[in-house]
VEXMARKE-178054 format. One record per atom (N, C-alpha, C, O): atom name; x negated, y negated, z; residue number from 1. Coordinates in steps of 0.05 Angstrom, whole numbers, plus 5000, padded with zeros to 4 digits. Layout:
// VEXMARKE-178054
+------+------+------+------+-----+
| site |   xx |   yy |   zz | pos |
+------+------+------+------+-----+
|   CA |    X |    Y |    Z | NUM |
...
+------+------+------+------+-----+
This chain:
// VEXMARKE-178054
+------+------+------+------+-----+
| site |   xx |   yy |   zz | pos |
+------+------+------+------+-----+
|    N | 7273 | 8283 | 2659 |   1 |
|   CA | 7277 | 8297 | 2680 |   1 |
|    C | 7283 | 8322 | 2684 |   1 |
|    O | 7302 | 8334 | 2674 |   1 |
|    N | 7267 | 8331 | 2701 |   2 |
|   CA | 7273 | 8366 | 2709 |   2 |
|    C | 7301 | 8365 | 2734 |   2 |
|    O | 7309 | 8351 | 2753 |   2 |
|    N | 7305 | 8385 | 2722 |   3 |
|   CA | 7332 | 8384 | 2739 |   3 |
|    C | 7322 | 8398 | 2767 |   3 |
|    O | 7300 | 8402 | 2777 |   3 |
|    N | 7346 | 8403 | 2773 |   4 |
|   CA | 7344 | 8398 | 2814 |   4 |
|    C | 7338 | 8430 | 2820 |   4 |
|    O | 7348 | 8448 | 2806 |   4 |
|    N | 7326 | 8435 | 2835 |   5 |
|   CA | 7314 | 8466 | 2834 |   5 |
|    C | 7351 | 8479 | 2849 |   5 |
|    O | 7365 | 8468 | 2866 |   5 |
|    N | 7356 | 8500 | 2837 |   6 |
|   CA | 7377 | 8531 | 2839 |   6 |
|    C | 7403 | 8515 | 2816 |   6 |
|    O | 7421 | 8530 | 2806 |   6 |
|    N | 7404 | 8479 | 2809 |   7 |
|   CA | 7415 | 8489 | 2786 |   7 |
|    C | 7416 | 8498 | 2756 |   7 |
|    O | 7397 | 8511 | 2747 |   7 |
|    N | 7437 | 8490 | 2740 |   8 |
|   CA | 7429 | 8505 | 2717 |   8 |
|    C | 7448 | 8495 | 2694 |   8 |
|    O | 7469 | 8485 | 2701 |   8 |
|    N | 7445 | 8496 | 2676 |   9 |
|   CA | 7454 | 8479 | 2654 |   9 |
|    C | 7487 | 8465 | 2658 |   9 |
|    O | 7492 | 8444 | 2646 |   9 |
|    N | 7500 | 8473 | 2668 |  10 |
|   CA | 7520 | 8466 | 2666 |  10 |
|    C | 7538 | 8458 | 2699 |  10 |
|    O | 7562 | 8459 | 2706 |  10 |
|    N | 7502 | 8448 | 2715 |  11 |
|   CA | 7501 | 8429 | 2741 |  11 |
|    C | 7512 | 8447 | 2755 |  11 |
|    O | 7528 | 8433 | 2768 |  11 |
|    N | 7516 | 8472 | 2762 |  12 |
|   CA | 7525 | 8490 | 2786 |  12 |
|    C | 7503 | 8514 | 2798 |  12 |
|    O | 7494 | 8534 | 2787 |  12 |
|    N | 7501 | 8505 | 2816 |  13 |
|   CA | 7483 | 8526 | 2840 |  13 |
|    C | 7480 | 8554 | 2835 |  13 |
|    O | 7480 | 8550 | 2860 |  13 |
|    N | 7478 | 8574 | 2831 |  14 |
|   CA | 7473 | 8608 | 2841 |  14 |
|    C | 7495 | 8599 | 2859 |  14 |
|    O | 7519 | 8599 | 2853 |  14 |
|    N | 7487 | 8595 | 2873 |  15 |
|   CA | 7501 | 8592 | 2907 |  15 |
|    C | 7523 | 8584 | 2909 |  15 |
|    O | 7539 | 8599 | 2922 |  15 |
|    N | 7533 | 8562 | 2898 |  16 |
|   CA | 7564 | 8544 | 2885 |  16 |
|    C | 7574 | 8571 | 2875 |  16 |
|    O | 7589 | 8586 | 2887 |  16 |
|    N | 7566 | 8573 | 2859 |  17 |
|   CA | 7578 | 8600 | 2841 |  17 |
|    C | 7592 | 8620 | 2858 |  17 |
|    O | 7615 | 8626 | 2852 |  17 |
|    N | 7580 | 8629 | 2877 |  18 |
|   CA | 7574 | 8652 | 2892 |  18 |
|    C | 7602 | 8644 | 2917 |  18 |
|    O | 7621 | 8657 | 2926 |  18 |
|    N | 7591 | 8617 | 2921 |  19 |
|   CA | 7616 | 8602 | 2940 |  19 |
|    C | 7641 | 8607 | 2938 |  19 |
|    O | 7657 | 8614 | 2954 |  19 |
|    N | 7643 | 8599 | 2900 |  20 |
|   CA | 7668 | 8601 | 2886 |  20 |
|    C | 7684 | 8615 | 2888 |  20 |
|    O | 7708 | 8615 | 2895 |  20 |
|    N | 7662 | 8639 | 2874 |  21 |
|   CA | 7678 | 8673 | 2884 |  21 |
|    C | 7692 | 8683 | 2901 |  21 |
|    O | 7711 | 8698 | 2900 |  21 |
|    N | 7675 | 8669 | 2925 |  22 |
|   CA | 7682 | 8683 | 2952 |  22 |
|    C | 7706 | 8673 | 2961 |  22 |
|    O | 7719 | 8688 | 2975 |  22 |
|    N | 7719 | 8639 | 2954 |  23 |
|   CA | 7736 | 8631 | 2965 |  23 |
|    C | 7758 | 8638 | 2947 |  23 |
|    O | 7779 | 8631 | 2957 |  23 |
|    N | 7761 | 8651 | 2921 |  24 |
|   CA | 7783 | 8663 | 2903 |  24 |
|    C | 7790 | 8686 | 2895 |  24 |
|    O | 7808 | 8692 | 2879 |  24 |
|    N | 7766 | 8708 | 2915 |  25 |
|   CA | 7762 | 8733 | 2913 |  25 |
|    C | 7772 | 8747 | 2942 |  25 |
|    O | 7787 | 8766 | 2946 |  25 |
|    N | 7756 | 8729 | 2960 |  26 |
|   CA | 7759 | 8727 | 2993 |  26 |
|    C | 7725 | 8741 | 2998 |  26 |
|    O | 7706 | 8748 | 2984 |  26 |
|    N | 7732 | 8739 | 3023 |  27 |
|   CA | 7695 | 8739 | 3047 |  27 |
|    C | 7693 | 8769 | 3027 |  27 |
|    O | 7676 | 8771 | 3009 |  27 |
|    N | 7711 | 8791 | 3034 |  28 |
|   CA | 7706 | 8814 | 3037 |  28 |
|    C | 7702 | 8816 | 2995 |  28 |
|    O | 7704 | 8839 | 2987 |  28 |
|    N | 7701 | 8809 | 2988 |  29 |
|   CA | 7699 | 8811 | 2956 |  29 |
|    C | 7662 | 8830 | 2955 |  29 |
|    O | 7643 | 8822 | 2969 |  29 |
|    N | 7663 | 8858 | 2931 |  30 |
|   CA | 7639 | 8864 | 2926 |  30 |
|    C | 7623 | 8851 | 2903 |  30 |
|    O | 7631 | 8838 | 2883 |  30 |
|    N | 7594 | 8859 | 2914 |  31 |
|   CA | 7581 | 8843 | 2887 |  31 |
|    C | 7596 | 8847 | 2859 |  31 |
|    O | 7606 | 8829 | 2846 |  31 |
|    N | 7595 | 8876 | 2851 |  32 |
|   CA | 7614 | 8882 | 2831 |  32 |
|    C | 7638 | 8864 | 2813 |  32 |
|    O | 7638 | 8862 | 2788 |  32 |
|    N | 7650 | 8856 | 2827 |  33 |
|   CA | 7676 | 8835 | 2824 |  33 |
|    C | 7669 | 8806 | 2821 |  33 |
|    O | 7676 | 8792 | 2802 |  33 |
|    N | 7658 | 8800 | 2837 |  34 |
|   CA | 7644 | 8773 | 2840 |  34 |
|    C | 7633 | 8761 | 2828 |  34 |
|    O | 7635 | 8737 | 2826 |  34 |
|    N | 7609 | 8783 | 2810 |  35 |
|   CA | 7590 | 8779 | 2782 |  35 |
|    C | 7614 | 8776 | 2764 |  35 |
|    O | 7616 | 8756 | 2748 |  35 |
|    N | 7633 | 8794 | 2764 |  36 |
|   CA | 7655 | 8796 | 2732 |  36 |
|    C | 7667 | 8767 | 2733 |  36 |
|    O | 7676 | 8753 | 2715 |  36 |
|    N | 7665 | 8762 | 2765 |  37 |
|   CA | 7679 | 8729 | 2761 |  37 |
|    C | 7662 | 8709 | 2752 |  37 |
|    O | 7671 | 8691 | 2738 |  37 |
|    N | 7640 | 8711 | 2760 |  38 |
|   CA | 7616 | 8685 | 2754 |  38 |
|    C | 7620 | 8692 | 2722 |  38 |
|    O | 7621 | 8672 | 2710 |  38 |
|    N | 7621 | 8720 | 2703 |  39 |
|   CA | 7605 | 8721 | 2686 |  39 |
|    C | 7634 | 8703 | 2663 |  39 |
|    O | 7631 | 8691 | 2641 |  39 |
|    N | 7661 | 8708 | 2681 |  40 |
|   CA | 7678 | 8696 | 2666 |  40 |
|    C | 7683 | 8666 | 2666 |  40 |
|    O | 7693 | 8654 | 2647 |  40 |
|    N | 7676 | 8657 | 2686 |  41 |
|   CA | 7688 | 8634 | 2695 |  41 |
|    C | 7661 | 8605 | 2688 |  41 |
|    O | 7664 | 8582 | 2680 |  41 |
|    N | 7634 | 8624 | 2695 |  42 |
|   CA | 7610 | 8600 | 2691 |  42 |
|    C | 7593 | 8617 | 2665 |  42 |
|    O | 7569 | 8611 | 2662 |  42 |
|    N | 7603 | 8636 | 2648 |  43 |
|   CA | 7589 | 8649 | 2627 |  43 |
|    C | 7562 | 8642 | 2640 |  43 |
|    O | 7551 | 8621 | 2638 |  43 |
|    N | 7551 | 8667 | 2657 |  44 |
|   CA | 7518 | 8662 | 2677 |  44 |
|    C | 7521 | 8693 | 2683 |  44 |
|    O | 7540 | 8704 | 2692 |  44 |
|    N | 7499 | 8703 | 2676 |  45 |
|   CA | 7493 | 8727 | 2686 |  45 |
|    C | 7480 | 8732 | 2713 |  45 |
|    O | 7456 | 8728 | 2711 |  45 |
|    N | 7488 | 8740 | 2737 |  46 |
|   CA | 7465 | 8739 | 2764 |  46 |
|    C | 7477 | 8767 | 2777 |  46 |
|    O | 7499 | 8776 | 2780 |  46 |
|    N | 7445 | 8777 | 2783 |  47 |
|   CA | 7440 | 8801 | 2783 |  47 |
|    C | 7463 | 8804 | 2816 |  47 |
|    O | 7470 | 8786 | 2832 |  47 |
|    N | 7467 | 8829 | 2816 |  48 |
|   CA | 7484 | 8840 | 2843 |  48 |
|    C | 7456 | 8839 | 2871 |  48 |
|    O | 7461 | 8838 | 2895 |  48 |
|    N | 7432 | 8838 | 2860 |  49 |
|   CA | 7424 | 8842 | 2896 |  49 |
|    C | 7421 | 8800 | 2895 |  49 |
|    O | 7413 | 8791 | 2917 |  49 |
|    N | 7424 | 8785 | 2881 |  50 |
|   CA | 7431 | 8758 | 2884 |  50 |
|    C | 7454 | 8752 | 2900 |  50 |
|    O | 7457 | 8736 | 2919 |  50 |
|    N | 7467 | 8764 | 2891 |  51 |
|   CA | 7491 | 8752 | 2893 |  51 |
|    C | 7506 | 8772 | 2922 |  51 |
|    O | 7529 | 8775 | 2928 |  51 |
|    N | 7488 | 8780 | 2933 |  52 |
|   CA | 7487 | 8802 | 2961 |  52 |
|    C | 7470 | 8787 | 2976 |  52 |
|    O | 7475 | 8789 | 3001 |  52 |
|    N | 7450 | 8772 | 2967 |  53 |
|   CA | 7427 | 8764 | 2990 |  53 |
|    C | 7444 | 8733 | 2993 |  53 |
|    O | 7451 | 8722 | 3014 |  53 |
|    N | 7448 | 8722 | 2964 |  54 |
|   CA | 7473 | 8686 | 2983 |  54 |
|    C | 7499 | 8692 | 2994 |  54 |
|    O | 7512 | 8673 | 3004 |  54 |
|    N | 7511 | 8726 | 2993 |  55 |
|   CA | 7531 | 8728 | 3014 |  55 |
|    C | 7521 | 8726 | 3042 |  55 |
|    O | 7529 | 8712 | 3060 |  55 |
|    N | 7497 | 8747 | 3039 |  56 |
|   CA | 7487 | 8752 | 3070 |  56 |
|    C | 7479 | 8726 | 3086 |  56 |
|    O | 7484 | 8724 | 3110 |  56 |
|    N | 7463 | 8704 | 3069 |  57 |
|   CA | 7447 | 8687 | 3076 |  57 |
|    C | 7483 | 8667 | 3083 |  57 |
|    O | 7482 | 8652 | 3102 |  57 |
|    N | 7496 | 8668 | 3075 |  58 |
|   CA | 7525 | 8649 | 3073 |  58 |
|    C | 7534 | 8656 | 3106 |  58 |
|    O | 7534 | 8640 | 3125 |  58 |
|    N | 7541 | 8686 | 3107 |  59 |
|   CA | 7548 | 8698 | 3126 |  59 |
|    C | 7532 | 8690 | 3159 |  59 |
|    O | 7545 | 8685 | 3180 |  59 |
|    N | 7502 | 8691 | 3157 |  60 |
|   CA | 7485 | 8688 | 3180 |  60 |
|    C | 7497 | 8657 | 3181 |  60 |
|    O | 7509 | 8652 | 3202 |  60 |
|    N | 7497 | 8639 | 3165 |  61 |
|   CA | 7494 | 8606 | 3176 |  61 |
|    C | 7519 | 8610 | 3188 |  61 |
|    O | 7519 | 8596 | 3208 |  61 |
|    N | 7540 | 8623 | 3186 |  62 |
|   CA | 7574 | 8620 | 3189 |  62 |
|    C | 7566 | 8620 | 3229 |  62 |
|    O | 7577 | 8607 | 3246 |  62 |
|    N | 7544 | 8640 | 3232 |  63 |
|   CA | 7548 | 8648 | 3265 |  63 |
|    C | 7525 | 8630 | 3266 |  63 |
|    O | 7510 | 8624 | 3248 |  63 |
|    N | 7525 | 8623 | 3292 |  64 |
|   CA | 7518 | 8603 | 3322 |  64 |
|    C | 7486 | 8624 | 3341 |  64 |
|    O | 7488 | 8646 | 3351 |  64 |
|    N | 7467 | 8612 | 3340 |  65 |
|   CA | 7446 | 8624 | 3359 |  65 |
|    C | 7459 | 8617 | 3384 |  65 |
|    O | 7473 | 8596 | 3386 |  65 |
|    N | 7454 | 8639 | 3410 |  66 |
|   CA | 7449 | 8625 | 3430 |  66 |
|    C | 7484 | 8635 | 3437 |  66 |
|    O | 7499 | 8647 | 3421 |  66 |
|    N | 7492 | 8624 | 3474 |  67 |
|   CA | 7511 | 8619 | 3483 |  67 |
|    C | 7537 | 8613 | 3466 |  67 |
|    O | 7535 | 8595 | 3450 |  67 |
|    N | 7556 | 8624 | 3469 |  68 |
|   CA | 7574 | 8599 | 3463 |  68 |
|    C | 7583 | 8574 | 3482 |  68 |
|    O | 7586 | 8576 | 3506 |  68 |
|    N | 7587 | 8553 | 3468 |  69 |
|   CA | 7595 | 8533 | 3493 |  69 |
|    C | 7617 | 8541 | 3510 |  69 |
|    O | 7638 | 8553 | 3506 |  69 |
|    N | 7601 | 8524 | 3539 |  70 |
|   CA | 7621 | 8528 | 3561 |  70 |
|    C | 7616 | 8559 | 3578 |  70 |
|    O | 7627 | 8566 | 3599 |  70 |
|    N | 7594 | 8574 | 3563 |  71 |
|   CA | 7592 | 8603 | 3566 |  71 |
|    C | 7571 | 8602 | 3610 |  71 |
|    O | 7571 | 8617 | 3630 |  71 |
|    N | 7558 | 8573 | 3601 |  72 |
|   CA | 7540 | 8573 | 3624 |  72 |
|    C | 7557 | 8571 | 3645 |  72 |
|    O | 7581 | 8565 | 3643 |  72 |
|    N | 7538 | 8579 | 3677 |  73 |
|   CA | 7547 | 8595 | 3706 |  73 |
|    C | 7548 | 8556 | 3712 |  73 |
|    O | 7527 | 8544 | 3713 |  73 |
|    N | 7577 | 8540 | 3715 |  74 |
|   CA | 7585 | 8517 | 3730 |  74 |
|    C | 7597 | 8526 | 3752 |  74 |
|    O | 7615 | 8543 | 3753 |  74 |
|    N | 7587 | 8512 | 3773 |  75 |
|   CA | 7619 | 8517 | 3802 |  75 |
|    C | 7636 | 8498 | 3785 |  75 |
|    O | 7631 | 8479 | 3769 |  75 |
|    N | 7664 | 8516 | 3798 |  76 |
|   CA | 7693 | 8504 | 3796 |  76 |
|    C | 7691 | 8482 | 3808 |  76 |
|    O | 7694 | 8487 | 3832 |  76 |
|    N | 7686 | 8454 | 3805 |  77 |
|   CA | 7699 | 8432 | 3829 |  77 |
|    C | 7718 | 8420 | 3817 |  77 |
|    O | 7717 | 8417 | 3793 |  77 |
|    N | 7735 | 8414 | 3828 |  78 |
|   CA | 7762 | 8398 | 3819 |  78 |
|    C | 7760 | 8372 | 3844 |  78 |
|    O | 7758 | 8373 | 3868 |  78 |
|    N | 7762 | 8351 | 3826 |  79 |
|   CA | 7766 | 8325 | 3832 |  79 |
|    C | 7781 | 8322 | 3859 |  79 |
|    O | 7804 | 8330 | 3861 |  79 |
|    N | 7770 | 8311 | 3875 |  80 |
|   CA | 7790 | 8310 | 3901 |  80 |
|    C | 7816 | 8297 | 3897 |  80 |
|    O | 7815 | 8280 | 3879 |  80 |
|    N | 7838 | 8300 | 3907 |  81 |
|   CA | 7861 | 8281 | 3904 |  81 |
|    C | 7870 | 8259 | 3919 |  81 |
|    O | 7858 | 8255 | 3940 |  81 |
|    N | 7886 | 8246 | 3913 |  82 |
|   CA | 7888 | 8229 | 3931 |  82 |
|    C | 7903 | 8233 | 3970 |  82 |
|    O | 7908 | 8218 | 3989 |  82 |
|    N | 7904 | 8258 | 3963 |  83 |
|   CA | 7912 | 8280 | 3991 |  83 |
|    C | 7893 | 8289 | 4006 |  83 |
|    O | 7895 | 8303 | 4027 |  83 |
|    N | 7872 | 8280 | 3994 |  84 |
|   CA | 7851 | 8293 | 4001 |  84 |
|    C | 7837 | 8323 | 3990 |  84 |
|    O | 7814 | 8330 | 3991 |  84 |
|    N | 7860 | 8340 | 3979 |  85 |
|   CA | 7854 | 8368 | 3972 |  85 |
|    C | 7835 | 8367 | 3952 |  85 |
|    O | 7831 | 8348 | 3938 |  85 |
|    N | 7824 | 8390 | 3950 |  86 |
|   CA | 7809 | 8399 | 3923 |  86 |
|    C | 7777 | 8407 | 3936 |  86 |
|    O | 7767 | 8406 | 3958 |  86 |
|    N | 7770 | 8414 | 3911 |  87 |
|   CA | 7738 | 8425 | 3932 |  87 |
|    C | 7720 | 8399 | 3924 |  87 |
|    O | 7725 | 8384 | 3905 |  87 |
|    N | 7696 | 8396 | 3941 |  88 |
|   CA | 7679 | 8368 | 3930 |  88 |
|    C | 7654 | 8384 | 3935 |  88 |
|    O | 7652 | 8407 | 3940 |  88 |
|    N | 7640 | 8369 | 3933 |  89 |
|   CA | 7610 | 8373 | 3926 |  89 |
|    C | 7597 | 8387 | 3957 |  89 |
|    O | 7579 | 8404 | 3960 |  89 |
|    N | 7613 | 8373 | 3973 |  90 |
|   CA | 7594 | 8372 | 4006 |  90 |
|    C | 7601 | 8390 | 4009 |  90 |
|    O | 7586 | 8406 | 4021 |  90 |
|    N | 7632 | 8402 | 3998 |  91 |
|   CA | 7643 | 8430 | 4018 |  91 |
|    C | 7624 | 8451 | 3998 |  91 |
|    O | 7622 | 8472 | 4012 |  91 |
|    N | 7607 | 8457 | 3970 |  92 |
|   CA | 7596 | 8478 | 3963 |  92 |
|    C | 7569 | 8479 | 3976 |  92 |
|    O | 7560 | 8501 | 3982 |  92 |
|    N | 7552 | 8452 | 3984 |  93 |
|   CA | 7531 | 8458 | 4003 |  93 |
|    C | 7542 | 8462 | 4036 |  93 |
|    O | 7526 | 8460 | 4055 |  93 |
|    N | 7563 | 8466 | 4039 |  94 |
|   CA | 7567 | 8482 | 4060 |  94 |
|    C | 7560 | 8500 | 4066 |  94 |
|    O | 7543 | 8510 | 4081 |  94 |
|    N | 7581 | 8509 | 4044 |  95 |
|   CA | 7583 | 8543 | 4040 |  95 |
|    C | 7557 | 8554 | 4027 |  95 |
|    O | 7553 | 8577 | 4032 |  95 |
|    N | 7538 | 8542 | 4011 |  96 |
|   CA | 7514 | 8548 | 4009 |  96 |
|    C | 7495 | 8551 | 4038 |  96 |
|    O | 7477 | 8567 | 4042 |  96 |
|    N | 7501 | 8536 | 4052 |  97 |
|   CA | 7494 | 8538 | 4079 |  97 |
|    C | 7495 | 8557 | 4101 |  97 |
|    O | 7480 | 8562 | 4120 |  97 |
|    N | 7517 | 8566 | 4093 |  98 |
|   CA | 7533 | 8598 | 4106 |  98 |
|    C | 7514 | 8618 | 4091 |  98 |
|    O | 7497 | 8631 | 4102 |  98 |
|    N | 7518 | 8618 | 4069 |  99 |
|   CA | 7510 | 8639 | 4055 |  99 |
|    C | 7478 | 8643 | 4070 |  99 |
|    O | 7472 | 8664 | 4081 |  99 |
|    N | 7463 | 8628 | 4068 | 100 |
|   CA | 7435 | 8630 | 4075 | 100 |
|    C | 7430 | 8640 | 4099 | 100 |
|    O | 7415 | 8658 | 4105 | 100 |
|    N | 7456 | 8615 | 4121 | 101 |
|   CA | 7445 | 8629 | 4142 | 101 |
|    C | 7464 | 8657 | 4157 | 101 |
|    O | 7457 | 8674 | 4173 | 101 |
|    N | 7483 | 8653 | 4147 | 102 |
|   CA | 7501 | 8690 | 4160 | 102 |
|    C | 7495 | 8708 | 4132 | 102 |
|    O | 7496 | 8730 | 4144 | 102 |
|    N | 7490 | 8716 | 4102 | 103 |
|   CA | 7485 | 8725 | 4090 | 103 |
|    C | 7511 | 8728 | 4075 | 103 |
|    O | 7532 | 8722 | 4086 | 103 |
|    N | 7510 | 8737 | 4054 | 104 |
|   CA | 7545 | 8743 | 4039 | 104 |
|    C | 7560 | 8757 | 4040 | 104 |
|    O | 7583 | 8754 | 4033 | 104 |
|    N | 7547 | 8776 | 4049 | 105 |
|   CA | 7577 | 8796 | 4061 | 105 |
|    C | 7585 | 8782 | 4086 | 105 |
|    O | 7610 | 8782 | 4087 | 105 |
|    N | 7575 | 8769 | 4106 | 106 |
|   CA | 7583 | 8772 | 4123 | 106 |
|    C | 7601 | 8738 | 4124 | 106 |
|    O | 7619 | 8732 | 4139 | 106 |
|    N | 7590 | 8726 | 4107 | 107 |
|   CA | 7610 | 8710 | 4101 | 107 |
|    C | 7633 | 8710 | 4089 | 107 |
|    O | 7651 | 8694 | 4091 | 107 |
|    N | 7630 | 8734 | 4072 | 108 |
|   CA | 7663 | 8750 | 4059 | 108 |
|    C | 7675 | 8755 | 4077 | 108 |
|    O | 7698 | 8749 | 4079 | 108 |
|    N | 7661 | 8770 | 4098 | 109 |
|   CA | 7678 | 8776 | 4120 | 109 |
|    C | 7696 | 8753 | 4140 | 109 |
|    O | 7720 | 8754 | 4147 | 109 |
|    N | 7673 | 8728 | 4145 | 110 |
|   CA | 7695 | 8708 | 4155 | 110 |
|    C | 7699 | 8698 | 4145 | 110 |
|    O | 7693 | 8675 | 4153 | 110 |
|    N | 7711 | 8698 | 4120 | 111 |
|   CA | 7732 | 8690 | 4090 | 111 |
|    C | 7750 | 8704 | 4104 | 111 |
|    O | 7762 | 8691 | 4122 | 111 |
|    N | 7757 | 8740 | 4100 | 112 |
|   CA | 7770 | 8755 | 4096 | 112 |
|    C | 7793 | 8750 | 4127 | 112 |
|    O | 7818 | 8751 | 4125 | 112 |
|    N | 7783 | 8746 | 4148 | 113 |
|   CA | 7781 | 8742 | 4179 | 113 |
|    C | 7796 | 8714 | 4181 | 113 |
|    O | 7812 | 8708 | 4199 | 113 |
|    N | 7786 | 8695 | 4158 | 114 |
|   CA | 7808 | 8663 | 4162 | 114 |
|    C | 7826 | 8659 | 4149 | 114 |
|    O | 7844 | 8642 | 4153 | 114 |
|    N | 7825 | 8680 | 4124 | 115 |
|   CA | 7847 | 8675 | 4107 | 115 |
|    C | 7877 | 8688 | 4119 | 115 |
|    O | 7898 | 8685 | 4106 | 115 |
+------+------+------+------+-----+
């Protein structure tokens, strides 16, 4: 039976060896100490280029693409409490109507006068 891709006689993949070395030596370890660690622990020669590639790929996988969660522009609408306080959807619709009718700068001046 053929062994799975990336595994060696010991049953440990090169990626797993690099992960183990990084866990032991720290995320900022250079390829040379990682290479020496793998040689002593797993008795396997892995080139520095391969170690560097695995480190780079592991670093990329840790980062997510796109916007961070919760960074979208959502209106801050508080649920109306029992006392009738809080912002409701109807309030936002009314403000939007005023902005359309008066313009943002005039509405801002109106709010300053009323505040």
